[in-house]
TORKOL-4160 file (C-alpha; in steps of 0.2 Angstrom, whole numbers, padded with zeros to 4 digits, m for minus):
315
<pt num="1" X="m0269" Y="m0027" Z="m0095"/>
<pt num="2" X="m0285" Y="m0022" Z="m0106"/>
<pt num="3" X="m0300" Y="m0018" Z="m0098"/>
<pt num="4" X="m0309" Y="m0031" Z="m0110"/>
<pt num="5" X="m0297" Y="m0045" Z="m0105"/>
<pt num="6" X="m0301" Y="m0043" Z="m0086"/>
<pt num="7" X="m0314" Y="m0057" Z="m0081"/>
<pt num="8" X="m0328" Y="m0052" Z="m0069"/>
<pt num="9" X="m0325" Y="m0064" Z="m0056"/>
<pt num="10" X="m0307" Y="m0056" Z="m0053"/>
<pt num="11" X="m0313" Y="m0039" Z="m0053"/>
<pt num="12" X="m0325" Y="m0044" Z="m0040"/>
<pt num="13" X="m0312" Y="m0052" Z="m0030"/>
<pt num="14" X="m0299" Y="m0039" Z="m0031"/>
<pt num="15" X="m0310" Y="m0024" Z="m0027"/>
<pt num="16" X="m0311" Y="m0016" Z="m0011"/>
<pt num="17" X="m0328" Y="m0017" Z="m0003"/>
<pt num="18" X="m0333" Y="0002" Z="m0002"/>
<pt num="19" X="m0344" Y="0002" Z="0013"/>
<pt num="20" X="m0335" Y="m0009" Z="0027"/>
<pt num="21" X="m0347" Y="m0004" Z="0041"/>
<pt num="22" X="m0361" Y="m0011" Z="0031"/>
<pt num="23" X="m0351" Y="m0027" Z="0027"/>
<pt num="24" X="m0360" Y="m0042" Z="0035"/>
<pt num="25" X="m0374" Y="m0032" Z="0043"/>
<pt num="26" X="m0389" Y="m0041" Z="0035"/>
<pt num="27" X="m0405" Y="m0050" Z="0043"/>
<pt num="28" X="m0395" Y="m0065" Z="0046"/>
<pt num="29" X="m0380" Y="m0058" Z="0055"/>
<pt num="30" X="m0391" Y="m0047" Z="0066"/>
<pt num="31" X="m0393" Y="m0053" Z="0082"/>
<pt num="32" X="m0409" Y="m0056" Z="0090"/>
<pt num="33" X="m0411" Y="m0040" Z="0100"/>
<pt num="34" X="m0409" Y="m0030" Z="0085"/>
<pt num="35" X="m0426" Y="m0037" Z="0077"/>
<pt num="36" X="m0436" Y="m0035" Z="0093"/>
<pt num="37" X="m0429" Y="m0017" Z="0093"/>
<pt num="38" X="m0435" Y="m0014" Z="0075"/>
<pt num="39" X="m0452" Y="m0021" Z="0079"/>
<pt num="40" X="m0455" Y="m0011" Z="0095"/>
<pt num="41" X="m0448" Y="0006" Z="0090"/>
<pt num="42" X="m0463" Y="0012" Z="0079"/>
<pt num="43" X="m0475" Y="0010" Z="0095"/>
<pt num="44" X="m0462" Y="0020" Z="0108"/>
<pt num="45" X="m0471" Y="0037" Z="0103"/>
<pt num="46" X="m0488" Y="0029" Z="0107"/>
<pt num="47" X="m0484" Y="0022" Z="0124"/>
<pt num="48" X="m0474" Y="0037" Z="0129"/>
<pt num="49" X="m0490" Y="0049" Z="0124"/>
<pt num="50" X="m0501" Y="0035" Z="0134"/>
<pt num="51" X="m0489" Y="0036" Z="0149"/>
<pt num="52" X="m0489" Y="0056" Z="0149"/>
<pt num="53" X="m0507" Y="0059" Z="0145"/>
<pt num="54" X="m0516" Y="0043" Z="0152"/>
<pt num="55" X="m0506" Y="0032" Z="0165"/>
<pt num="56" X="m0500" Y="0047" Z="0175"/>
<pt num="57" X="m0515" Y="0059" Z="0176"/>
<pt num="58" X="m0524" Y="0041" Z="0179"/>
<pt num="59" X="m0512" Y="0039" Z="0194"/>
<pt num="60" X="m0513" Y="0057" Z="0201"/>
<pt num="61" X="m0532" Y="0056" Z="0201"/>
<pt num="62" X="m0532" Y="0039" Z="0211"/>
<pt num="63" X="m0518" Y="0046" Z="0223"/>
<pt num="64" X="m0526" Y="0062" Z="0225"/>
<pt num="65" X="m0543" Y="0056" Z="0228"/>
<pt num="66" X="m0537" Y="0048" Z="0245"/>
<pt num="67" X="m0528" Y="0063" Z="0252"/>
<pt num="68" X="m0533" Y="0079" Z="0260"/>
<pt num="69" X="m0526" Y="0097" Z="0257"/>
<pt num="70" X="m0510" Y="0092" Z="0267"/>
<pt num="71" X="m0506" Y="0076" Z="0258"/>
<pt num="72" X="m0513" Y="0065" Z="0272"/>
<pt num="73" X="m0523" Y="0049" Z="0268"/>
<pt num="74" X="m0542" Y="0051" Z="0270"/>
<pt num="75" X="m0559" Y="0043" Z="0263"/>
<pt num="76" X="m0568" Y="0060" Z="0266"/>
<pt num="77" X="m0568" Y="0064" Z="0247"/>
<pt num="78" X="m0575" Y="0048" Z="0243"/>
<pt num="79" X="m0587" Y="0050" Z="0256"/>
<pt num="80" X="m0593" Y="0067" Z="0249"/>
<pt num="81" X="m0599" Y="0058" Z="0232"/>
<pt num="82" X="m0612" Y="0052" Z="0241"/>
<pt num="83" X="m0619" Y="0071" Z="0243"/>
<pt num="84" X="m0637" Y="0074" Z="0237"/>
<pt num="85" X="m0629" Y="0088" Z="0225"/>
<pt num="86" X="m0616" Y="0078" Z="0217"/>
<pt num="87" X="m0627" Y="0062" Z="0214"/>
<pt num="88" X="m0639" Y="0074" Z="0205"/>
<pt num="89" X="m0624" Y="0079" Z="0194"/>
<pt num="90" X="m0619" Y="0062" Z="0190"/>
<pt num="91" X="m0637" Y="0058" Z="0186"/>
<pt num="92" X="m0640" Y="0073" Z="0176"/>
<pt num="93" X="m0624" Y="0070" Z="0166"/>
<pt num="94" X="m0629" Y="0051" Z="0163"/>
<pt num="95" X="m0648" Y="0059" Z="0158"/>
<pt num="96" X="m0639" Y="0070" Z="0145"/>
<pt num="97" X="m0626" Y="0055" Z="0139"/>
<pt num="98" X="m0640" Y="0043" Z="0137"/>
<pt num="99" X="m0652" Y="0055" Z="0127"/>
<pt num="100" X="m0640" Y="0061" Z="0116"/>
<pt num="101" X="m0633" Y="0043" Z="0113"/>
<pt num="102" X="m0651" Y="0035" Z="0109"/>
<pt num="103" X="m0656" Y="0050" Z="0098"/>
<pt num="104" X="m0641" Y="0051" Z="0088"/>
<pt num="105" X="m0640" Y="0033" Z="0087"/>
<pt num="106" X="m0658" Y="0032" Z="0081"/>
<pt num="107" X="m0655" Y="0045" Z="0067"/>
<pt num="108" X="m0637" Y="0042" Z="0064"/>
<pt num="109" X="m0643" Y="0024" Z="0060"/>
<pt num="110" X="m0656" Y="0029" Z="0048"/>
<pt num="111" X="m0646" Y="0043" Z="0040"/>
<pt num="112" X="m0633" Y="0030" Z="0037"/>
<pt num="113" X="m0643" Y="0016" Z="0031"/>
<pt num="114" X="m0651" Y="0030" Z="0017"/>
<pt num="115" X="m0634" Y="0033" Z="0010"/>
<pt num="116" X="m0627" Y="0013" Z="0011"/>
<pt num="117" X="m0643" Y="0002" Z="0008"/>
<pt num="118" X="m0657" Y="0015" Z="0003"/>
<pt num="119" X="m0652" Y="0018" Z="m0014"/>
<pt num="120" X="m0646" Y="0035" Z="m0014"/>
<pt num="121" X="m0632" Y="0043" Z="m0026"/>
<pt num="122" X="m0616" Y="0040" Z="m0022"/>
<pt num="123" X="m0611" Y="0057" Z="m0022"/>
<pt num="124" X="m0622" Y="0060" Z="m0007"/>
<pt num="125" X="m0615" Y="0047" Z="0002"/>
<pt num="126" X="m0597" Y="0055" Z="m0001"/>
<pt num="127" X="m0603" Y="0071" Z="0005"/>
<pt num="128" X="m0612" Y="0064" Z="0020"/>
<pt num="129" X="m0596" Y="0054" Z="0025"/>
<pt num="130" X="m0584" Y="0070" Z="0023"/>
<pt num="131" X="m0597" Y="0080" Z="0033"/>
<pt num="132" X="m0598" Y="0067" Z="0046"/>
<pt num="133" X="m0580" Y="0067" Z="0048"/>
<pt num="134" X="m0579" Y="0087" Z="0051"/>
<pt num="135" X="m0593" Y="0088" Z="0061"/>
<pt num="136" X="m0590" Y="0074" Z="0072"/>
<pt num="137" X="m0575" Y="0084" Z="0078"/>
<pt num="138" X="m0583" Y="0101" Z="0079"/>
<pt num="139" X="m0586" Y="0104" Z="0098"/>
<pt num="140" X="m0581" Y="0114" Z="0112"/>
<pt num="141" X="m0581" Y="0133" Z="0112"/>
<pt num="142" X="m0584" Y="0135" Z="0093"/>
<pt num="143" X="m0599" Y="0123" Z="0093"/>
<pt num="144" X="m0606" Y="0133" Z="0109"/>
<pt num="145" X="m0605" Y="0148" Z="0100"/>
<pt num="146" X="m0612" Y="0143" Z="0084"/>
<pt num="147" X="m0628" Y="0138" Z="0092"/>
<pt num="148" X="m0629" Y="0154" Z="0103"/>
<pt num="149" X="m0627" Y="0165" Z="0086"/>
<pt num="150" X="m0640" Y="0154" Z="0077"/>
<pt num="151" X="m0653" Y="0149" Z="0090"/>
<pt num="152" X="m0648" Y="0160" Z="0105"/>
<pt num="153" X="m0661" Y="0173" Z="0111"/>
<pt num="154" X="m0655" Y="0186" Z="0099"/>
<pt num="155" X="m0648" Y="0171" Z="0085"/>
<pt num="156" X="m0650" Y="0172" Z="0068"/>
<pt num="157" X="m0665" Y="0159" Z="0066"/>
<pt num="158" X="m0673" Y="0166" Z="0082"/>
<pt num="159" X="m0674" Y="0183" Z="0075"/>
<pt num="160" X="m0680" Y="0178" Z="0057"/>
<pt num="161" X="m0694" Y="0167" Z="0063"/>
<pt num="162" X="m0699" Y="0182" Z="0076"/>
<pt num="163" X="m0698" Y="0196" Z="0062"/>
<pt num="164" X="m0705" Y="0186" Z="0048"/>
<pt num="165" X="m0717" Y="0173" Z="0054"/>
<pt num="166" X="m0721" Y="0181" Z="0071"/>
<pt num="167" X="m0715" Y="0164" Z="0080"/>
<pt num="168" X="m0705" Y="0167" Z="0096"/>
<pt num="169" X="m0696" Y="0151" Z="0101"/>
<pt num="170" X="m0692" Y="0154" Z="0118"/>
<pt num="171" X="m0711" Y="0161" Z="0121"/>
<pt num="172" X="m0716" Y="0142" Z="0115"/>
<pt num="173" X="m0704" Y="0135" Z="0128"/>
<pt num="174" X="m0688" Y="0133" Z="0118"/>
<pt num="175" X="m0673" Y="0137" Z="0128"/>
<pt num="176" X="m0655" Y="0132" Z="0121"/>
<pt num="177" X="m0648" Y="0134" Z="0138"/>
<pt num="178" X="m0659" Y="0120" Z="0146"/>
<pt num="179" X="m0657" Y="0102" Z="0146"/>
<pt num="180" X="m0665" Y="0098" Z="0131"/>
<pt num="181" X="m0656" Y="0114" Z="0121"/>
<pt num="182" X="m0639" Y="0106" Z="0128"/>
<pt num="183" X="m0644" Y="0089" Z="0123"/>
<pt num="184" X="m0650" Y="0097" Z="0105"/>
<pt num="185" X="m0632" Y="0104" Z="0103"/>
<pt num="186" X="m0624" Y="0088" Z="0108"/>
<pt num="187" X="m0633" Y="0081" Z="0094"/>
<pt num="188" X="m0622" Y="0090" Z="0081"/>
<pt num="189" X="m0607" Y="0079" Z="0085"/>
<pt num="190" X="m0616" Y="0064" Z="0090"/>
<pt num="191" X="m0627" Y="0061" Z="0075"/>
<pt num="192" X="m0611" Y="0062" Z="0061"/>
<pt num="193" X="m0601" Y="0051" Z="0074"/>
<pt num="194" X="m0613" Y="0037" Z="0073"/>
<pt num="195" X="m0614" Y="0039" Z="0054"/>
<pt num="196" X="m0595" Y="0036" Z="0054"/>
<pt num="197" X="m0596" Y="0021" Z="0066"/>
<pt num="198" X="m0611" Y="0011" Z="0059"/>
<pt num="199" X="m0608" Y="0013" Z="0040"/>
<pt num="200" X="m0595" Y="0000" Z="0040"/>
<pt num="201" X="m0607" Y="m0012" Z="0048"/>
<pt num="202" X="m0619" Y="m0008" Z="0035"/>
<pt num="203" X="m0609" Y="m0011" Z="0021"/>
<pt num="204" X="m0604" Y="m0028" Z="0028"/>
<pt num="205" X="m0623" Y="m0034" Z="0025"/>
<pt num="206" X="m0622" Y="m0046" Z="0011"/>
<pt num="207" X="m0634" Y="m0046" Z="m0002"/>
<pt num="208" X="m0635" Y="m0065" Z="m0002"/>
<pt num="209" X="m0642" Y="m0064" Z="0015"/>
<pt num="210" X="m0656" Y="m0054" Z="0009"/>
<pt num="211" X="m0659" Y="m0065" Z="m0006"/>
<pt num="212" X="m0660" Y="m0080" Z="0004"/>
<pt num="213" X="m0671" Y="m0073" Z="0016"/>
<pt num="214" X="m0682" Y="m0069" Z="0002"/>
<pt num="215" X="m0683" Y="m0086" Z="m0006"/>
<pt num="216" X="m0688" Y="m0092" Z="0013"/>
<pt num="217" X="m0702" Y="m0080" Z="0013"/>
<pt num="218" X="m0695" Y="m0066" Z="0025"/>
<pt num="219" X="m0697" Y="m0050" Z="0015"/>
<pt num="220" X="m0698" Y="m0031" Z="0020"/>
<pt num="221" X="m0699" Y="m0028" Z="0039"/>
<pt num="222" X="m0699" Y="m0048" Z="0043"/>
<pt num="223" X="m0681" Y="m0048" Z="0034"/>
<pt num="224" X="m0675" Y="m0034" Z="0046"/>
<pt num="225" X="m0684" Y="m0041" Z="0061"/>
<pt num="226" X="m0676" Y="m0058" Z="0059"/>
<pt num="227" X="m0661" Y="m0057" Z="0050"/>
<pt num="228" X="m0654" Y="m0039" Z="0048"/>
<pt num="229" X="m0656" Y="m0032" Z="0065"/>
<pt num="230" X="m0650" Y="m0047" Z="0076"/>
<pt num="231" X="m0634" Y="m0046" Z="0065"/>
<pt num="232" X="m0632" Y="m0027" Z="0067"/>
<pt num="233" X="m0638" Y="m0027" Z="0085"/>
<pt num="234" X="m0620" Y="m0029" Z="0093"/>
<pt num="235" X="m0614" Y="m0015" Z="0082"/>
<pt num="236" X="m0629" Y="m0003" Z="0085"/>
<pt num="237" X="m0626" Y="m0007" Z="0104"/>
<pt num="238" X="m0608" Y="m0004" Z="0104"/>
<pt num="239" X="m0610" Y="0012" Z="0094"/>
<pt num="240" X="m0623" Y="0018" Z="0106"/>
<pt num="241" X="m0612" Y="0014" Z="0121"/>
<pt num="242" X="m0598" Y="0024" Z="0112"/>
<pt num="243" X="m0609" Y="0040" Z="0109"/>
<pt num="244" X="m0613" Y="0039" Z="0128"/>
<pt num="245" X="m0595" Y="0040" Z="0133"/>
<pt num="246" X="m0592" Y="0053" Z="0120"/>
<pt num="247" X="m0605" Y="0064" Z="0129"/>
<pt num="248" X="m0601" Y="0059" Z="0146"/>
<pt num="249" X="m0585" Y="0067" Z="0145"/>
<pt num="250" X="m0589" Y="0083" Z="0137"/>
<pt num="251" X="m0584" Y="0098" Z="0146"/>
<pt num="252" X="m0581" Y="0114" Z="0135"/>
<pt num="253" X="m0596" Y="0113" Z="0125"/>
<pt num="254" X="m0608" Y="0112" Z="0140"/>
<pt num="255" X="m0598" Y="0125" Z="0149"/>
<pt num="256" X="m0598" Y="0138" Z="0136"/>
<pt num="257" X="m0616" Y="0136" Z="0131"/>
<pt num="258" X="m0624" Y="0135" Z="0149"/>
<pt num="259" X="m0610" Y="0145" Z="0159"/>
<pt num="260" X="m0612" Y="0131" Z="0173"/>
<pt num="261" X="m0631" Y="0133" Z="0173"/>
<pt num="262" X="m0632" Y="0115" Z="0171"/>
<pt num="263" X="m0622" Y="0106" Z="0184"/>
<pt num="264" X="m0614" Y="0092" Z="0174"/>
<pt num="265" X="m0600" Y="0082" Z="0182"/>
<pt num="266" X="m0586" Y="0088" Z="0171"/>
<pt num="267" X="m0592" Y="0108" Z="0176"/>
<pt num="268" X="m0591" Y="0102" Z="0195"/>
<pt num="269" X="m0574" Y="0095" Z="0193"/>
<pt num="270" X="m0567" Y="0111" Z="0184"/>
<pt num="271" X="m0575" Y="0122" Z="0198"/>
<pt num="272" X="m0566" Y="0111" Z="0212"/>
<pt num="273" X="m0550" Y="0111" Z="0204"/>
<pt num="274" X="m0548" Y="0129" Z="0198"/>
<pt num="275" X="m0562" Y="0138" Z="0205"/>
<pt num="276" X="m0562" Y="0153" Z="0215"/>
<pt num="277" X="m0577" Y="0149" Z="0227"/>
<pt num="278" X="m0576" Y="0131" Z="0226"/>
<pt num="279" X="m0559" Y="0125" Z="0227"/>
<pt num="280" X="m0557" Y="0107" Z="0234"/>
<pt num="281" X="m0543" Y="0099" Z="0221"/>
<pt num="282" X="m0544" Y="0083" Z="0231"/>
<pt num="283" X="m0563" Y="0082" Z="0230"/>
<pt num="284" X="m0562" Y="0086" Z="0211"/>
<pt num="285" X="m0550" Y="0071" Z="0210"/>
<pt num="286" X="m0562" Y="0060" Z="0218"/>
<pt num="287" X="m0576" Y="0066" Z="0205"/>
<pt num="288" X="m0565" Y="0063" Z="0191"/>
<pt num="289" X="m0561" Y="0045" Z="0198"/>
<pt num="290" X="m0578" Y="0042" Z="0197"/>
<pt num="291" X="m0580" Y="0047" Z="0179"/>
<pt num="292" X="m0564" Y="0037" Z="0175"/>
<pt num="293" X="m0574" Y="0021" Z="0183"/>
<pt num="294" X="m0590" Y="0025" Z="0173"/>
<pt num="295" X="m0580" Y="0028" Z="0157"/>
<pt num="296" X="m0570" Y="0011" Z="0160"/>
<pt num="297" X="m0586" Y="0001" Z="0161"/>
<pt num="298" X="m0590" Y="0010" Z="0144"/>
<pt num="299" X="m0575" Y="0005" Z="0135"/>
<pt num="300" X="m0577" Y="m0013" Z="0142"/>
<pt num="301" X="m0594" Y="m0014" Z="0136"/>
<pt num="302" X="m0590" Y="m0007" Z="0120"/>
<pt num="303" X="m0576" Y="m0018" Z="0116"/>
<pt num="304" X="m0586" Y="m0034" Z="0122"/>
<pt num="305" X="m0600" Y="m0028" Z="0109"/>
<pt num="306" X="m0586" Y="m0024" Z="0095"/>
<pt num="307" X="m0580" Y="m0043" Z="0097"/>
<pt num="308" X="m0596" Y="m0050" Z="0095"/>
<pt num="309" X="m0601" Y="m0039" Z="0079"/>
<pt num="310" X="m0584" Y="m0042" Z="0071"/>
<pt num="311" X="m0591" Y="m0059" Z="0068"/>
<pt num="312" X="m0602" Y="m0052" Z="0054"/>
<pt num="313" X="m0591" Y="m0038" Z="0048"/>
<pt num="314" X="m0576" Y="m0049" Z="0043"/>
<pt num="315" X="m0574" Y="m0052" Z="0024"/>
């Protein structure tokens, strides 16, 4: 039979389906379980990661906090948390975190306002956001070394100021290895992190709100006091809470910069778990459990404030 005389329908009916294993395998023929698997398969790596690096370590801390060196149940480790030295370490860690969160939040907000609502060129905003994304993740030993090489006793800026202008920073009370020196170092990653967090909230400030306020007589500082700040307050508070948690858990920067001279809780935990002189892993677990509790409260506060702030940032 000529090819031209064959009807399409007959060819389609007579032809053999080339992939029999795919025949009938569509969404309608699939069972209810296959759709459930497809929906959850993408988040399996996340749950495995969370199980390996969050759930299991937290469970280890919890169990180890109530054990002694022989694996027996005890409350001695938790009782040791009330020691004056440990309480001072917790207080010092909170002070460093609070100071850097407040200063980073304040100056980060002003910087973010300048590039979003302050009328600066668009290129400046792009550069600032890009730099903030890099600087907010630049921490640990490299950051400590950078500050030592720049503002240490023989750092570049220290030597230049002394040789050119005759100004000795350390003779005038500055000390990079002190509380304020460590706080100043923390601001390097706290301030850009604040810029990244608060910029979307500032972008969500509608022009109509300011125009309506000006029509009603609220201009300048009154607009910010009675309209803008009440709207931005949940975002500002949640950002400061996040900065607090970010500084509270920092370890490598403080240890590399001060060598343990400033006795923060993360440094105490490292000394107890892997130290040569102070070696009590179970006490280290108890110290870490206290940090976990504080960080949990911080995260819950951040989540609550973010839910409140989301009412104004939704389009």
